[in-house]
C-alpha positions as CSV (number, residue, x, y, z in Angstrom):
1,M,-40.0,5.7,-10.8
2,T,-36.8,7.6,-11.0
3,S,-34.0,6.7,-13.4
4,K,-31.9,5.6,-10.4
5,E,-34.7,3.3,-9.1
6,L,-35.1,1.8,-12.5
7,L,-31.3,1.2,-12.6
8,Y,-31.6,-0.6,-9.3
9,V,-34.4,-2.7,-10.5
10,T,-32.6,-3.5,-13.7
11,D,-29.5,-4.6,-11.7
12,A,-31.7,-6.7,-9.4
13,L,-33.2,-8.5,-12.4
14,G,-29.8,-9.2,-13.8
15,H,-28.4,-10.6,-10.5
16,E,-31.5,-12.9,-10.1
17,Q,-31.0,-14.2,-13.6
18,F,-27.3,-14.7,-13.0
19,F,-28.0,-16.6,-9.7
20,Q,-30.7,-18.7,-11.2
21,T,-28.5,-19.7,-14.2
22,K,-25.5,-20.5,-12.0
23,C,-27.7,-22.6,-9.6
24,Q,-29.1,-24.6,-12.5
25,E,-25.7,-25.1,-14.0
26,A,-24.4,-26.3,-10.6
27,A,-27.4,-28.6,-10.2
28,N,-26.8,-30.2,-13.6
29,Q,-23.3,-31.2,-12.5
30,L,-24.2,-32.6,-9.1
31,Q,-24.5,-36.3,-8.6
32,D,-26.0,-36.5,-5.1
33,A,-29.7,-36.4,-5.5
34,E,-30.4,-34.6,-2.2
35,L,-27.9,-31.8,-2.9
36,K,-29.1,-31.5,-6.5
37,A,-32.6,-31.1,-5.3
38,C,-31.6,-28.4,-2.8
39,V,-29.7,-26.4,-5.5
40,Q,-32.6,-26.8,-7.9
41,Q,-34.9,-25.3,-5.2
42,M,-32.5,-22.4,-5.0
43,A,-32.7,-21.9,-8.7
44,Q,-36.5,-21.9,-8.6
45,K,-36.4,-19.5,-5.7
46,H,-34.3,-17.0,-7.8
47,Q,-36.6,-17.5,-10.7
48,Q,-39.5,-16.6,-8.5
49,I,-37.6,-13.5,-7.1
50,F,-36.9,-12.4,-10.7
51,Q,-40.6,-12.7,-11.6
52,N,-41.5,-10.7,-8.5
53,F,-39.2,-7.9,-9.4
54,Y,-40.3,-8.0,-13.1
55,G,-44.0,-7.9,-12.0
56,L,-43.2,-4.5,-10.2
57,L,-42.6,-3.0,-13.7
């Protein structure tokens, strides 16, 4: 893996962590149960994407 490719993967990992964190923070503030569940699913999806990227390393 080239250094440029490694930087791309590092950036992607950081973005997915950020998205997961923000989704979880938003879900914690929501009162509507259906909307909260949807946002929690989004957080889980970003966590899964993070794990997939991390697995490439």
